[in-house]
Kinemage of the C-alpha trace (Angstrom):
@kinemage 1
@onewidth
@group {chain A} dominant
@subgroup {mainchain}
@vectorlist {calphas} color= white
{ca unk a 1} P -30.523 13.909 33.433
{ca unk a 2} L -27.609 14.110 31.057
{ca unk a 3} L -24.610 13.031 32.415
{ca unk a 4} L -21.686 15.160 32.329
{ca unk a 5} L -18.248 14.395 29.608
{ca unk a 6} L -14.750 13.774 30.777
{ca unk a 7} L -12.004 15.253 28.722
{ca unk a 8} L -9.330 12.128 28.641
{ca unk a 9} L -7.545 13.833 26.462
{ca unk a 10} L -7.957 17.690 25.583
{ca unk a 11} L -5.241 17.761 22.611
{ca unk a 12} L -7.740 15.667 20.324
{ca unk a 13} L -9.648 18.870 20.474
{ca unk a 14} L -7.754 20.928 18.489
{ca unk a 15} L -7.506 18.286 15.804
{ca unk a 16} L -10.908 20.696 15.211
{ca unk a 17} L -10.201 23.996 15.819
{ca unk a 18} L -10.035 27.019 14.175
{ca unk a 19} L -9.167 26.496 10.208
{ca unk a 20} L -7.560 29.465 8.419
{ca unk a 21} L -9.411 31.210 5.428
{ca unk a 22} L -8.564 28.692 2.390
{ca unk a 23} L -5.219 29.111 1.220
{ca unk a 24} L -2.848 27.239 -0.993
{ca unk a 25} L -0.816 25.191 1.136
{ca unk a 26} L -2.339 26.275 4.360
{ca unk a 27} L -6.038 24.652 4.060
{ca unk a 28} L -7.350 21.793 1.592
{ca unk a 29} L -8.455 23.851 -2.010
{ca unk a 30} L -8.329 20.818 -3.419
{ca unk a 31} L -11.405 17.988 -2.892
{ca unk a 32} L -9.626 15.078 -4.262
{ca unk a 33} L -6.660 13.354 -4.960
{ca unk a 34} L -5.630 11.213 -7.705
{ca unk a 35} L -2.636 8.459 -6.982
{ca unk a 36} L 0.071 7.129 -9.057
{ca unk a 37} L 1.291 3.913 -7.273
{ca unk a 38} L 4.417 2.048 -7.465
{ca unk a 39} L 6.812 4.513 -9.011
{ca unk a 40} L 10.175 2.626 -8.932
{ca unk a 41} L 12.680 5.189 -8.235
{ca unk a 42} L 15.447 2.805 -7.746
{ca unk a 43} L 17.206 -0.373 -6.804
{ca unk a 44} L 19.663 -1.237 -4.050
{ca unk a 45} L 21.226 -4.556 -1.540
{ca unk a 46} L 18.300 -5.862 1.187
{ca unk a 47} L 19.956 -7.893 3.768
{ca unk a 48} L 16.517 -9.260 5.041
{ca unk a 49} L 16.881 -12.619 5.900
{ca unk a 50} L 21.187 -13.204 5.148
{ca unk a 51} L 21.822 -13.140 1.960
{ca unk a 52} L 21.194 -10.079 -0.059
{ca unk a 53} L 19.058 -9.903 -2.881
{ca unk a 54} L 18.547 -6.710 -5.414
{ca unk a 55} L 14.859 -5.089 -4.445
{ca unk a 56} L 13.336 -2.210 -6.804
{ca unk a 57} L 12.433 0.762 -4.236
{ca unk a 58} L 8.938 2.120 -5.317
{ca unk a 59} L 6.672 5.275 -4.184
{ca unk a 60} L 3.554 6.477 -4.277
{ca unk a 61} L 2.603 9.747 -5.973
{ca unk a 62} L -0.542 11.825 -4.681
{ca unk a 63} L -1.781 15.018 -6.606
{ca unk a 64} L -4.607 17.400 -6.495
{ca unk a 65} L -6.882 17.067 -8.993
{ca unk a 66} L -8.208 19.927 -10.843
{ca unk a 67} L -4.820 21.944 -10.387
{ca unk a 68} L -2.707 23.816 -12.621
{ca unk a 69} L 0.185 24.929 -10.992
{ca unk a 70} L 2.605 23.269 -12.546
{ca unk a 71} L 5.767 23.585 -10.407
{ca unk a 72} L 4.629 22.287 -6.238
{ca unk a 73} L 7.100 21.679 -3.608
{ca unk a 74} L 6.938 18.386 -2.673
{ca unk a 75} L 6.594 16.115 0.329
{ca unk a 76} L 7.718 12.865 1.190
{ca unk a 77} L 6.655 10.456 3.907
{ca unk a 78} L 8.247 7.385 5.385
{ca unk a 79} L 6.269 4.663 7.248
{ca unk a 80} L 7.217 3.279 10.345
{ca unk a 81} L 8.008 -0.686 10.588
{ca unk a 82} L 11.209 -0.831 12.408
{ca unk a 83} L 12.996 -1.991 9.551
{ca unk a 84} L 10.734 -5.606 9.575
{ca unk a 85} L 8.226 -6.451 7.414
{ca unk a 86} L 4.564 -5.587 8.410
{ca unk a 87} L 3.291 -8.151 10.643
{ca unk a 88} L 6.492 -10.039 10.946
{ca unk a 89} L 7.305 -6.891 13.324
{ca unk a 90} L 5.205 -7.715 15.605
{ca unk a 91} L 2.764 -4.942 14.429
{ca unk a 92} L -0.098 -4.062 12.569
{ca unk a 93} L 1.976 -1.186 10.705
{ca unk a 94} L 4.881 -1.023 8.238
{ca unk a 95} L 4.280 -0.289 5.320
{ca unk a 96} L 3.661 2.948 2.429
{ca unk a 97} L 0.051 1.976 2.695
{ca unk a 98} L -0.392 2.391 6.406
{ca unk a 99} L -3.791 4.582 6.866
{ca unk a 100} L -1.685 7.134 8.642
{ca unk a 101} L 0.804 7.812 5.377
{ca unk a 102} L -1.736 7.756 2.856
{ca unk a 103} L -4.195 9.602 4.836
{ca unk a 104} L -1.316 12.419 5.264
{ca unk a 105} L -0.280 12.177 1.996
{ca unk a 106} L -3.944 12.999 0.392
{ca unk a 107} L -3.968 15.784 2.720
{ca unk a 108} L -1.086 17.377 1.636
{ca unk a 109} L -2.145 16.717 -2.342
{ca unk a 110} L -5.444 18.419 -1.278
{ca unk a 111} L -3.298 21.595 0.096
{ca unk a 112} L -1.461 21.958 -3.279
{ca unk a 113} L 1.569 19.506 -2.267
{ca unk a 114} L 2.597 16.435 -4.560
{ca unk a 115} L 2.869 13.865 -1.911
{ca unk a 116} L 4.896 11.035 -1.867
{ca unk a 117} L 4.733 7.686 0.141
{ca unk a 118} L 7.882 5.810 -0.382
{ca unk a 119} L 9.334 2.203 0.349
{ca unk a 120} L 12.845 1.733 1.611
{ca unk a 121} L 14.969 -1.217 2.442
{ca unk a 122} L 14.076 -3.482 5.666
{ca unk a 123} L 16.166 -5.654 7.482
{ca unk a 124} L 18.554 -6.115 10.796
{ca unk a 125} L 18.594 -8.783 13.741
{ca unk a 126} L 16.687 -7.751 16.130
{ca unk a 127} L 16.571 -11.051 18.478
{ca unk a 128} L 20.273 -11.239 19.046
{ca unk a 129} L 21.165 -13.326 21.856
{ca unk a 130} L 23.811 -14.040 23.714
{ca unk a 131} L 27.650 -12.229 24.810
{ca unk a 132} L 27.340 -10.363 20.772
{ca unk a 133} L 24.010 -9.484 21.035
{ca unk a 134} L 23.582 -6.697 22.149
{ca unk a 135} L 26.741 -5.382 19.898
{ca unk a 136} L 24.661 -6.907 16.386
{ca unk a 137} L 21.670 -5.171 17.724
{ca unk a 138} L 23.037 -2.592 17.447
{ca unk a 139} L 25.079 -2.507 14.458
{ca unk a 140} L 22.934 -4.166 12.099
{ca unk a 141} L 20.012 -1.600 13.044
{ca unk a 142} L 22.293 1.657 12.764
{ca unk a 143} L 22.966 0.115 9.017
{ca unk a 144} L 18.913 -0.372 8.418
{ca unk a 145} L 18.611 3.015 9.338
{ca unk a 146} L 22.128 4.105 7.137
{ca unk a 147} L 20.470 1.771 4.054
{ca unk a 148} L 16.977 3.508 4.342
{ca unk a 149} L 18.872 7.045 4.357
{ca unk a 150} L 20.245 6.026 1.216
{ca unk a 151} L 16.781 5.506 -0.239
{ca unk a 152} L 15.350 8.454 0.861
{ca unk a 153} L 18.356 9.817 -0.744
{ca unk a 154} L 17.876 8.334 -3.904
{ca unk a 155} L 14.220 9.322 -3.760
{ca unk a 156} L 14.607 12.684 -3.981
{ca unk a 157} L 17.338 12.426 -6.459
{ca unk a 158} L 14.717 10.371 -8.755
{ca unk a 159} L 11.702 13.317 -8.809
{ca unk a 160} L 14.234 16.348 -8.744
{ca unk a 161} L 15.473 14.296 -11.722
{ca unk a 162} L 12.151 14.307 -13.266
{ca unk a 163} L 11.119 17.301 -12.294
{ca unk a 164} L 14.411 19.146 -14.204
{ca unk a 165} L 12.776 17.057 -17.403
{ca unk a 166} L 9.895 15.655 -18.133
{ca unk a 167} L 7.731 17.086 -14.771
{ca unk a 168} L 5.728 14.314 -15.114
{ca unk a 169} L 4.832 14.685 -11.732
{ca unk a 170} L 4.584 18.672 -11.327
{ca unk a 171} L 7.178 19.283 -9.094
{ca unk a 172} L 9.096 22.213 -7.968
{ca unk a 173} L 12.952 20.656 -8.155
{ca unk a 174} L 13.952 23.699 -5.535
{ca unk a 175} L 11.419 22.425 -2.832
{ca unk a 176} L 11.224 19.317 -1.029
{ca unk a 177} L 10.151 18.112 2.351
{ca unk a 178} L 11.181 15.201 4.247
{ca unk a 179} L 9.017 13.799 6.914
{ca unk a 180} L 8.322 9.969 9.159
{ca unk a 181} L 6.228 8.220 11.356
{ca unk a 182} L 8.146 6.336 14.053
{ca unk a 183} L 10.925 4.539 11.940
{ca unk a 184} L 10.358 6.814 9.140
{ca unk a 185} L 11.134 10.032 11.923
{ca unk a 186} L 14.486 8.520 12.849
{ca unk a 187} L 14.938 8.247 8.566
{ca unk a 188} L 14.021 12.096 7.785
{ca unk a 189} L 16.014 13.772 11.355
{ca unk a 190} L 19.266 11.810 10.192
{ca unk a 191} L 19.229 12.111 6.953
{ca unk a 192} L 18.800 15.975 7.929
{ca unk a 193} L 21.569 16.553 9.593
{ca unk a 194} L 24.656 13.711 8.720
{ca unk a 195} L 27.101 14.656 6.374
{ca unk a 196} L 30.459 13.932 8.007
{ca unk a 197} L 31.771 10.616 8.557
{ca unk a 198} L 33.033 12.131 12.009
{ca unk a 199} L 29.117 11.831 13.266
{ca unk a 200} L 28.901 8.098 12.834
{ca unk a 201} L 32.333 7.602 14.705
{ca unk a 202} L 31.099 8.414 18.538
{ca unk a 203} L 32.103 6.334 21.197
{ca unk a 204} L 28.582 4.794 20.810
{ca unk a 205} L 29.098 3.699 17.381
{ca unk a 206} L 31.796 2.038 17.269
{ca unk a 207} L 31.813 -1.840 16.806
{ca unk a 208} L 32.549 -3.982 20.370
{ca unk a 209} L 33.525 -7.404 18.800
{ca unk a 210} L 34.547 -8.078 14.735
{ca unk a 211} L 32.032 -9.850 13.061
{ca unk a 212} L 32.628 -10.331 9.138
{ca unk a 213} L 28.791 -12.005 9.029
{ca unk a 214} L 27.586 -8.387 9.448
{ca unk a 215} L 31.238 -6.364 8.733
{ca unk a 216} L 32.489 -4.967 11.847
{ca unk a 217} L 35.318 -4.629 13.125
{ca unk a 218} L 36.195 -3.299 17.172
{ca unk a 219} L 36.891 -0.128 17.422
{ca unk a 220} L 35.495 0.861 14.265
{ca unk a 221} L 32.307 2.308 13.261
{ca unk a 222} L 29.749 -0.658 12.233
{ca unk a 223} L 28.971 1.812 8.833
{ca unk a 224} L 32.111 0.746 7.102
{ca unk a 225} L 31.437 3.365 3.475
{ca unk a 226} L 34.041 1.352 2.227
{ca unk a 227} L 31.263 -1.644 2.199
{ca unk a 228} L 28.044 0.282 2.274
{ca unk a 229} L 28.945 3.330 0.368
{ca unk a 230} L 28.769 7.349 1.560
{ca unk a 231} L 25.716 8.992 2.647
{ca unk a 232} L 24.536 9.808 -0.527
{ca unk a 233} L 24.509 5.692 -1.475
{ca unk a 234} L 27.922 6.180 -3.787
{ca unk a 235} L 30.897 3.955 -3.682
{ca unk a 236} L 30.641 0.634 -1.606
{ca unk a 237} L 31.635 -3.131 -1.912
{ca unk a 238} L 30.001 -4.420 -5.240
{ca unk a 239} L 26.772 -6.757 -4.015
{ca unk a 240} L 25.996 -4.769 -1.129
{ca unk a 241} L 25.589 -1.298 -2.691
{ca unk a 242} L 24.044 -0.283 -6.343
{ca unk a 243} L 25.675 3.401 -6.769
{ca unk a 244} L 23.921 4.132 -9.751
{ca unk a 245} L 20.436 5.761 -8.246
{ca unk a 246} L 20.038 8.998 -10.240
{ca unk a 247} L 23.529 10.174 -9.269
{ca unk a 248} L 24.487 13.584 -9.849
{ca unk a 249} L 21.565 15.223 -9.163
{ca unk a 250} L 21.530 17.412 -5.503
{ca unk a 251} L 19.494 15.545 -3.409
{ca unk a 252} L 19.024 18.690 -0.834
{ca unk a 253} L 16.316 19.257 1.449
{ca unk a 254} L 14.835 22.063 2.557
{ca unk a 255} L 12.309 21.034 6.125
{ca unk a 256} L 12.352 18.007 8.208
{ca unk a 257} L 9.384 16.796 10.454
{ca unk a 258} L 9.335 13.794 12.737
{ca unk a 259} L 6.414 11.789 14.605
{ca unk a 260} L 7.785 9.629 17.177
{ca unk a 261} L 11.078 9.698 16.160
{ca unk a 262} L 14.558 10.139 17.031
{ca unk a 263} L 18.002 11.507 16.432
{ca unk a 264} L 20.899 9.478 17.005
{ca unk a 265} L 23.228 12.359 18.601
{ca unk a 266} L 22.208 15.624 19.752
{ca unk a 267} L 25.730 16.984 18.481
{ca unk a 268} L 24.971 16.051 14.509
{ca unk a 269} L 22.813 18.986 14.996
{ca unk a 270} L 24.199 21.605 13.747
{ca unk a 271} L 23.781 25.563 12.528
{ca unk a 272} L 23.023 25.374 9.086
{ca unk a 273} L 20.313 22.238 9.358
{ca unk a 274} L 17.015 22.457 7.547
{ca unk a 275} L 14.535 24.009 10.150
{ca unk a 276} L 12.538 20.454 11.581
{ca unk a 277} L 9.260 20.512 13.474
{ca unk a 278} L 8.835 17.306 15.762
{ca unk a 279} L 5.592 15.558 17.292
{ca unk a 280} L 5.644 12.970 20.132
{ca unk a 281} L 3.976 11.459 22.986
{ca unk a 282} L 5.734 12.242 25.987
{ca unk a 283} L 5.829 8.438 27.456
{ca unk a 284} L 6.542 6.739 24.138
{ca unk a 285} L 7.700 3.559 25.574
{ca unk a 286} L 9.931 2.993 22.110
{ca unk a 287} L 11.578 6.642 21.444
{ca unk a 288} L 13.050 8.501 24.003
{ca unk a 289} L 11.241 12.132 24.330
{ca unk a 290} L 14.404 13.824 25.498
{ca unk a 291} L 17.217 11.619 25.653
{ca unk a 292} L 17.143 7.672 26.478
{ca unk a 293} L 17.360 4.506 25.155
{ca unk a 294} L 15.552 2.803 22.047
{ca unk a 295} L 13.918 -0.036 23.120
{ca unk a 296} L 13.098 -2.642 20.154
{ca unk a 297} L 9.357 -3.296 19.959
{ca unk a 298} L 9.696 -6.961 18.862
{ca unk a 299} L 11.648 -8.342 21.814
{ca unk a 300} L 11.317 -4.748 24.298
{ca unk a 301} L 15.791 -5.332 24.059
{ca unk a 302} L 17.466 -1.824 24.546
{ca unk a 303} L 19.921 -0.811 21.352
{ca unk a 304} L 21.220 2.568 21.715
{ca unk a 305} L 20.909 5.663 23.348
{ca unk a 306} L 18.972 8.471 20.961
{ca unk a 307} L 17.959 12.212 21.476
{ca unk a 308} L 14.155 12.378 21.227
{ca unk a 309} L 12.195 15.501 20.036
{ca unk a 310} L 12.327 17.295 22.954
{ca unk a 311} L 16.046 17.187 22.694
{ca unk a 312} L 16.169 17.538 18.954
{ca unk a 313} L 14.139 20.928 19.066
{ca unk a 314} L 15.496 22.536 22.036
{ca unk a 315} L 18.769 22.261 19.900
{ca unk a 316} L 17.047 23.398 16.389
{ca unk a 317} L 16.040 26.604 18.507
{ca unk a 318} L 19.006 27.351 20.445
{ca unk a 319} L 20.761 27.343 16.919
{ca unk a 320} L 17.953 29.156 15.536
{ca unk a 321} L 17.997 26.450 12.242
{ca unk a 322} L 14.234 27.715 13.352
{ca unk a 323} L 14.078 30.945 12.676
{ca unk a 324} L 12.429 30.846 9.439
{ca unk a 325} L 9.155 30.197 10.972
{ca unk a 326} L 9.594 31.557 14.432
{ca unk a 327} L 9.047 35.109 12.748
{ca unk a 328} L 5.225 34.476 13.267
{ca unk a 329} L 3.454 35.114 16.230
{ca unk a 330} L 1.604 31.894 16.021
{ca unk a 331} L -2.187 32.271 17.975
{ca unk a 332} L -3.943 29.530 16.519
{ca unk a 333} L -5.249 27.064 18.551
{ca unk a 334} L -3.060 24.106 17.922
{ca unk a 335} L 0.372 25.914 19.125
{ca unk a 336} L -1.141 27.436 21.856
{ca unk a 337} L -1.738 24.090 23.298
{ca unk a 338} L 1.270 23.173 22.302
{ca unk a 339} L 2.961 25.674 23.977
{ca unk a 340} L 1.298 25.499 27.376
{ca unk a 341} L 3.807 22.001 27.090
{ca unk a 342} L 6.524 22.459 25.089
{ca unk a 343} L 8.673 24.622 27.323
{ca unk a 344} L 8.426 27.353 24.808
{ca unk a 345} L 10.201 25.133 22.133
{ca unk a 346} L 8.676 26.709 18.909
{ca unk a 347} L 8.375 23.855 16.200
{ca unk a 348} L 7.760 21.147 19.216
{ca unk a 349} L 4.667 19.653 19.291
{ca unk a 350} L 3.847 17.067 22.455
{ca unk a 351} L 0.611 14.785 23.136
{ca unk a 352} L 0.336 14.224 26.845
{ca unk a 353} L -1.183 10.964 27.250
{ca unk a 354} L -1.880 8.686 29.702
{ca unk a 355} L -0.956 4.772 29.756
{ca unk a 356} L -2.819 2.156 28.512
{ca unk a 357} L -3.051 -0.419 30.810
{ca unk a 358} L -0.230 -2.652 31.529
{ca unk a 359} L 1.520 -0.805 29.604
{ca unk a 360} L 4.090 2.253 30.439
{ca unk a 361} L 2.864 4.630 27.548
{ca unk a 362} L 1.211 5.041 24.604
{ca unk a 363} L 2.666 5.432 21.590
{ca unk a 364} L 1.724 6.386 17.271
{ca unk a 365} L -1.637 7.446 18.601
{ca unk a 366} L -1.930 8.606 14.865
{ca unk a 367} L -2.024 5.033 13.991
{ca unk a 368} L -4.945 2.863 12.702
{ca unk a 369} L -6.060 -0.082 10.413
{ca unk a 370} L -8.743 -2.347 10.041
{ca unk a 371} L -8.683 -5.422 11.725
{ca unk a 372} L -10.236 -7.750 9.650
{ca unk a 373} L -7.637 -7.156 6.813
{ca unk a 374} L -5.270 -7.477 9.484
{ca unk a 375} L -5.742 -11.147 10.422
{ca unk a 376} L -6.900 -12.505 7.007
{ca unk a 377} L -3.337 -11.102 5.609
{ca unk a 378} L -1.467 -13.146 8.765
{ca unk a 379} L -3.782 -16.083 8.728
{ca unk a 380} L -4.452 -16.363 4.930
{ca unk a 381} L -1.764 -14.861 3.065
{ca unk a 382} L 1.029 -15.425 5.215
{ca unk a 383} L -0.325 -18.294 7.023
{ca unk a 384} L 0.726 -17.218 10.730
{ca unk a 385} L -1.189 -19.095 13.735
{ca unk a 386} L -4.718 -17.815 15.574
{ca unk a 387} L -2.346 -17.010 18.035
{ca unk a 388} L 0.001 -15.269 16.374
{ca unk a 389} L -2.010 -12.995 14.199
{ca unk a 390} L -3.867 -12.695 17.801
{ca unk a 391} L -0.471 -11.764 19.506
{ca unk a 392} L 0.585 -9.058 16.651
{ca unk a 393} L -2.929 -7.283 17.736
{ca unk a 394} L -2.596 -7.467 21.323
{ca unk a 395} L 1.493 -5.880 20.660
{ca unk a 396} L -0.557 -3.503 18.305
{ca unk a 397} L -3.243 -2.224 20.902
{ca unk a 398} L -0.906 -2.316 23.856
{ca unk a 399} L 0.136 1.276 23.216
{ca unk a 400} L -2.500 2.737 21.409
{ca unk a 401} L -5.503 0.723 23.303
{ca unk a 402} L -8.184 2.875 22.166
{ca unk a 403} L -6.834 2.612 18.450
{ca unk a 404} L -9.484 3.841 15.942
{ca unk a 405} L -10.118 5.243 12.259
{ca unk a 406} L -11.603 8.753 14.386
{ca unk a 407} L -8.964 8.749 16.626
{ca unk a 408} L -6.221 8.522 13.671
{ca unk a 409} L -7.738 11.683 11.660
{ca unk a 410} L -8.012 13.348 15.089
{ca unk a 411} L -4.097 13.333 15.732
{ca unk a 412} L -3.924 13.561 11.549
{ca unk a 413} L -5.131 16.705 11.648
{ca unk a 414} L -3.762 18.287 14.535
{ca unk a 415} L -0.384 17.420 13.400
{ca unk a 416} L -1.236 18.968 9.763
{ca unk a 417} L -2.784 22.016 11.716
{ca unk a 418} L 0.296 22.901 13.566
{ca unk a 419} L 2.705 21.312 10.757
{ca unk a 420} L 1.547 23.303 7.689
{ca unk a 421} L 2.132 27.147 8.637
{ca unk a 422} L 5.281 26.344 9.279
{ca unk a 423} L 6.511 24.600 6.519
{ca unk a 424} L 4.526 27.296 4.131
{ca unk a 425} L 6.469 30.092 6.456
{ca unk a 426} L 9.712 28.621 6.113
{ca unk a 427} L 9.812 27.837 2.586
{ca unk a 428} L 7.959 31.434 2.262
{ca unk a 429} L 4.978 29.448 0.253
{ca unk a 430} L 2.549 31.805 0.747
{ca unk a 431} L 2.531 35.397 1.822
{ca unk a 432} L 1.112 37.377 4.638
{ca unk a 433} L 0.399 33.484 6.824
{ca unk a 434} L -2.602 34.203 8.930
{ca unk a 435} L -3.905 32.810 12.558
{ca unk a 436} L -7.536 33.637 12.369
{ca unk a 437} L -9.666 33.041 9.824
{ca unk a 438} L -11.630 36.470 8.199
{ca unk a 439} L -14.885 33.844 7.269
{ca unk a 440} L -14.571 32.916 11.103
{ca unk a 441} L -15.724 36.859 11.686
{ca unk a 442} L -19.247 36.147 9.508
{ca unk a 443} L -20.168 33.113 11.084
{ca unk a 444} L -22.444 33.570 14.772
{ca unk a 445} L -23.617 30.108 16.905
{ca unk a 446} L -25.541 31.093 19.642
{ca unk a 447} L -26.417 30.333 22.490
{ca unk a 448} L -23.493 29.163 23.779
{ca unk a 449} L -23.927 27.036 26.471
{ca unk a 450} L -26.614 25.373 24.719
{ca unk a 451} L -29.804 24.074 26.612
{ca unk a 452} L -32.252 22.449 23.924
{ca unk a 453} L -30.601 23.696 20.535
{ca unk a 454} L -28.117 26.489 18.623
{ca unk a 455} L -28.414 28.487 15.769
{ca unk a 456} L -25.568 29.004 13.292
{ca unk a 457} L -25.717 32.482 11.827
{ca unk a 458} L -23.817 34.006 8.465
{ca unk a 459} L -23.708 37.747 8.101
{ca unk a 460} L -22.287 37.368 4.495
{ca unk a 461} L -25.421 36.225 1.809
{ca unk a 462} L -22.972 35.144 -1.223
{ca unk a 463} L -21.781 32.454 1.137
{ca unk a 464} L -23.976 30.075 2.315
{ca unk a 465} L -23.485 27.154 4.665
{ca unk a 466} L -23.071 24.049 2.958
{ca unk a 467} L -22.498 21.444 5.773
{ca unk a 468} L -22.355 21.290 9.586
{ca unk a 469} L -20.518 18.575 11.473
{ca unk a 470} L -20.655 17.840 15.264
{ca unk a 471} L -18.035 15.721 16.863
{ca unk a 472} L -17.488 14.693 20.606
{ca unk a 473} L -13.873 14.933 22.834
{ca unk a 474} L -12.973 11.460 21.228
{ca unk a 475} L -13.500 12.609 17.758
{ca unk a 476} L -16.683 10.671 16.937
{ca unk a 477} L -19.250 12.004 14.561
{ca unk a 478} L -22.373 12.533 16.463
{ca unk a 479} L -24.161 15.179 13.625
{ca unk a 480} L -23.813 15.276 10.337
{ca unk a 481} L -25.574 17.468 7.530
{ca unk a 482} L -24.856 17.912 4.407
{ca unk a 483} L -26.307 20.061 1.288
{ca unk a 484} L -27.696 22.777 3.573
{ca unk a 485} L -27.332 25.528 1.104
{ca unk a 486} L -28.887 28.130 3.771
{ca unk a 487} L -27.238 31.378 5.482
{ca unk a 488} L -29.347 29.788 9.059
{ca unk a 489} L -28.919 26.407 10.057
{ca unk a 490} L -30.398 25.200 13.986
{ca unk a 491} L -29.056 22.304 15.324
{ca unk a 492} L -31.174 20.586 18.538
{ca unk a 493} L -29.171 19.277 20.686
{ca unk a 494} L -32.017 17.904 23.564
{ca unk a 495} L -30.452 14.359 23.265
{ca unk a 496} L -26.857 15.089 23.553
{ca unk a 497} L -25.044 14.649 26.964
{ca unk a 498} L -23.675 17.616 29.012
{ca unk a 499} L -20.025 19.096 28.020
{ca unk a 500} L -17.923 20.252 25.031
{ca unk a 501} L -18.524 19.758 21.335
{ca unk a 502} L -16.768 20.572 18.112
{ca unk a 503} L -19.153 21.842 15.897
{ca unk a 504} L -17.392 22.531 12.271
{ca unk a 505} L -19.025 24.877 10.005
{ca unk a 506} L -18.227 24.218 6.009
{ca unk a 507} L -18.574 26.395 2.945
{ca unk a 508} L -17.950 26.656 -0.575
{ca unk a 509} L -14.581 28.654 0.641
{ca unk a 510} L -13.199 26.847 3.368
{ca unk a 511} L -14.493 26.455 7.267
{ca unk a 512} L -14.697 27.332 10.552
{ca unk a 513} L -14.687 25.654 13.961
{ca unk a 514} L -16.112 26.655 16.769
{ca unk a 515} L -16.635 24.763 20.266
{ca unk a 516} L -20.202 24.305 21.424
{ca unk a 517} L -20.580 23.734 24.906
{ca unk a 518} L -24.456 21.698 26.627
{ca unk a 519} L -25.868 22.159 29.728
């Protein structure tokens, strides 16, 4: 007798929910991408080991193969990592080639964007101890965020300047989107909201002590713009900031998104800020879903109180900043599920996950990594001991215990399904966005529920089925058929456990996703 599959995380199902008919910016209209790696978009001073060192700032640029569009919207994606180099941060993520970042960039490029994965400067002191330790942790982290904002602005200026001249990467200079995962989310949100020195002079951003080593003066902002330069990266003290990264070019953006990050303070968000979409695990132990403390993954110590995704989107909606995408009556399954748990705030997509064993909550379920590569890099590339490498590995699994490529891809697919229609709507990239597919109406799957088999039939003889995939509730592929080229196809279900499955039916001109129940 077949065993009943239990739904551990219903939201994973949405990763394979129905797609709109193939349309640029909404679905993947290109089959492959090309990558230009390590484009140097600027230089600046990094404070990683104490002594300032000038470093090149680099980005990887993803473009669709075969595209004839000469001016695409550009999406810049920032990685996570807690502003400390990968592995040294106690995690297996933290570079622009993290699996999540590269997959998102490829998916954006296949949808017709130019996608850019950028590096930013690292360095702060998360392990400061003693009476002054709290001050050093808070101040040095805020300075790290500030430097990263300057780097992101330098990145926008560089690629906008290129778009206005050689246009090497086929970018529309008037269309830039910025987003990030984890730490990258903090940067994107701050970038979109910070523009007034008063915003970084709130009481919680004032130094409690004077410390010349970190540039702190008691009672003044941790961010001394005379030292570090202004928000755009101009000015500052020689040897502490390089102010010549494509100066004079606008660094305006049109849209921001965040995956598991937070905003330094909700008051930073004001009327007229760009539209924002946020994704967040509700019980994330490091970044609050509403309001609360930032906790250092490396040490578990408190840093500063911030505002998380729930607070951000609620305020953005109340200020009508998200109105450009709220004119649509979204009926897609991503929105339908999000609206059941987001309090009615459009632009907020929460993930409700059970806590893993021995931890308070999950974080970054969209992340995944290869254990062999991680261990080889740590032990043979960086000289870590076996014990140290094991600690890093278990730290990463602590808040993502069922980490896998299938799980990570499932969450990325869900993020894309919720995010891209809102970007396209807010920026008016496409007209007549539809939430149901005209292709969907041509497909019939029967019987459903199925006992021994189900049949797929297509009423359009000019558009035969090309492939069929079946996924279980964890996102694992359990059936994969290619090169079908027929308007009728049968799938045997006798070997499947009873439960709910997701069926992906592929055509030359799009995909249809259906739920199928097996008795």
